[in-house]
N, C-alpha and C positions, 0 to 999 in steps of 0.2 A: 697710344704706343706704350711699350714696356719701358719702365724706368731703367736707366743704366748709369754706371759711375762715370762722372765727367770731371775733368780737372778743374779745380776751384781755388781761388785766392781771395782773401779779404785783406784790405790794406787801408792805410790812413793817408790822406792827400792834403797838400798844403801845410805840411809840418815835417820836422825832423825827429819828432818824438811821438811814439804811438800813443793814441788816446787824446791828442791835442788838436787834430785836424778834422777832416770830414771823411768818415769811413765809406768804403766802396766795396761791394761784392762783385766779383768777376767770375763768370762761368766761361772758361777758356774754350769750350767746344759747345756752341749752341745749336749745332746742326740737328735738324729733325724736330726741334721744338716749335710748336705753333704759338701764336700770339697769346692765347689764353694761358698756356703753360708758363710762358715767360712772365706774364703779368701776375699770375698766382705766386710764383716764386719771389718776385720783387715785393709783393705785398707781405709775404711770409718773412723775408729778411727784415722788413720794417726799417730799412735804411733809406736815406734820401734818394739814392740811386743804386740800381743793380744793372750790370751790363752783361751782354752775351756776345761773344766773339764768333765770327763766321768768316768763311772765305769771301774775298772781295768779288764784286761784280764788275768793277772797273779795273782795267789792266794796270793803271798807274798806282793803284792802292795796294798796301801791304796786308790789310785785313779790313773787315767790316765790323762795325759795332752797332748793336741795338741797345738803347738806353731807356730803362723803365724806372719811374718813381712808384711808390705804393698806389698812386692814383691813375697812372697812365704812361704812355710812351712819349719821350722827348725827341725832337729832331736833332738836337745838339745840346751838350752840357759840358762845362769846363772841367770839373774835377773828375768826372768819368772819362774824359779824353786823356788826361794825364795818367790817371790810375790804370786805365785799360792798356795804354801804351806801355807803362812800366811792367804790368803783368805779362803782356805779350813778349816783351824783350826778356824778362826773367825766365819765361818758359822756353826760351830758345829761339824766339822769332828773329829772323834776319831781314833787315830792310832791303828792298830792291835797289835803292840808291844809297851811296855812302854818306850823302850830306844830310839825310834826315828820314823820317818815317812819314808815310801818308796814310791817314785813317779815313775810311769811308763811313759816313753815317747818313741818316736820312736828310740832313741839311746839305750834304755834298762832301767834298774832300777837305780835310783839315790837315795842315802840315804841322809836324811836331819835330823838334830837334833837341839835342842835348846841349846843356849849358853848364856853367860852373855852379849854378844854383839847383841843378836838376833838369827835368824836362820842361820845355816851354812850347806852347802852341800858338799858331798864328790866329789872332782873333778873326772870326768870320766877318763878312761885310755887315754893316749895321744900317738899319732903317730907323729913323727917329722922327718924332713929331711932338708938338705941344699938346698935352692932354686937355680935354674939355674942362672948363672951370668947375662945373658941377661935380664931375668925377673926382677931380683933385680935392675939392672941399670935403666930399664924403670920405675919401681915403684918409685925408689928414685927420678928420674927426675920429675915424676908427683907430688911428694910431695915437690919439690923444694929443695931437699937435695943434697949437694956435696958428692961424694963418701967417702971422709975422715971423714965425720960426722957419718957414719954407722959403729958401732963397731962390730956388729954381726947380723946375720939374720937367721931365721928358718921358714920353713913351719910347722904350728902347726895344728893338726887335732884332736879334741875331739868331733866330730859331725860336728859343723861348722869348716871351714878351714880358718885360718888366716895366712897371710904372715906378720911375726912380725919382726920389726927392732928395735934393741937397738941403740940409738944414744947418742951423747956425751954431751948433754946439756939439762937441764930442760927448759931453756928459748927457746931453739930451738924447743922443743916439743910444747910449748905454742904458738909460733909464726907461726907454720905451716899453710899455706894457700893452700891446695892441689887443683890440677886440677881434680875435681870430675868426669868430663866427661872422662878424660884420664884413671882414675882408673876404671870407669865403663867399658870402652873398654878393659882394661886388664883383667877384670872379676876375680879380686881378692879382697877380703876384707883384709884390711891392719890395723895392729896394730903397734903403735909406742910407745916406752917406754924409759924413762931415769931412771937409778938407781942411787940414791944418796948414796954413800958409807958412809957418815957421819950420816945418819938417822938411827933411831932405830925402835922399835915397837910402839912408841907413835903416836897416831892419829894426834897429833898437828904438827908432823913433818913427813909426809909421806915419805917412802923410795923410792917409785916408783911414777913417773908421767906418766900417760897413756892417749893416745887418740886412738879412733877406727873409721875407715872410712869404710863404708859398702855400697858404691854406687851400687854394683851389687844386693843388697837386697832392693834397693829403699830408703836407709837411708844414706844421705851424711856423717853425723857423729852421732854415737851413744853416748848418754850422759855418761852412766856407764855400763860396759860390763862384766858380770860374766864369760861367756865362754872364752873370751880373757884373762881375769885376771887369770882364772884357768890354762889355757895352758901356759901363761907366767910364772906363779909360778913354774909349773912343769919343764919347760925348765931352767929358771934362777937359781932355787935352785939346780937342778941336776948338773949344771956346776959351782956352787959356785959363781954365778954372783949376787945373792941376798941372804939375810939371811933366815933362816928357819921360821921366824915369822916377819911379817911386815904389814904396812898399805899402800895401794896404793890410790892415788888421781886421780880422773878423772872427767871431765866435766867443768872445769874452763873456757875453751874457749867458752862454751855455756851458761855461767852464772850459772852453777851448782856447787855443792861442794860435789860430790860423794866420799864416803870412803868405800874401800873394805878391809875387814880383811882377812889376809892370814896366814895360819899356816900349817906346815908339822909336823905330829905327829911322835911318836917313831917308828911306824910301816911303815913310809914312805908315808902315805896317806896325800894328800894335801886337806885342808878344806878351803872353801871360804864362807865368811859371810858378813852380813851387816844389817842395820836397814830397817824396812818396816813401812810406815805411811799410814793409811787409809785416802782417800780423798773423795771418792764418794761411796755411797751405795744405791742400789735401784733395779730396774728391767729394762730390755731392751727387746724390742719386736723383736724377731727373729724367 
């Protein structure tokens, strides 16, 4: 097909300062683009995710989004959900219902609403299980962790699948220097978290320190990761390893300062939120 100008935005998510969160490219009109064209553009932007907005196929949805990493398509992801919704609203999108926005993605419908901290999304249902001991040992080795440092581990699946490890020290999280080639060979995206039992819900003192390694998706380390934080929250809150409301920090090892707002409501739904900052607005020829 002949390339044409399409509205485009690039923004920073999970931050209130441009350059300190996780960047996202949004093509606001992805109509007519095939899978190969979307994948090629996502590889060209070289961001952790690039999204393409389309008309919804379900009557209750406000728009549909396709989410691509440099290495492939994702059924769901967190910072693309918040960023795509922010871009859709900024471009004049009007929700069908006054109480919130409904996004359609490959994983299904995701509900988004406005809050005092910005936009928040309802964490999708989570499937989790205990990883095989051999896999856990190999992943810990690729991270440079001793077995005694791993307090708990789970395979977390809310669309993307993460092997999540809770470890015993915030400093240990910050100092990780993984063997990314080994993690790629193991074909598992890995999330590492430390929970500070003394921290509260104040953003100045985050309760969780998180890092996300996604070599199988072509991303050695993701700056700030909504899907991982959503699944971590559902796991850790359910097992009383984390409070029902807290702030997570992510990105410091990459020079970022991402902040993820987490809250489980009275009905048991976990909500994930954060700020979005516009950086670039214009058109792209695709």
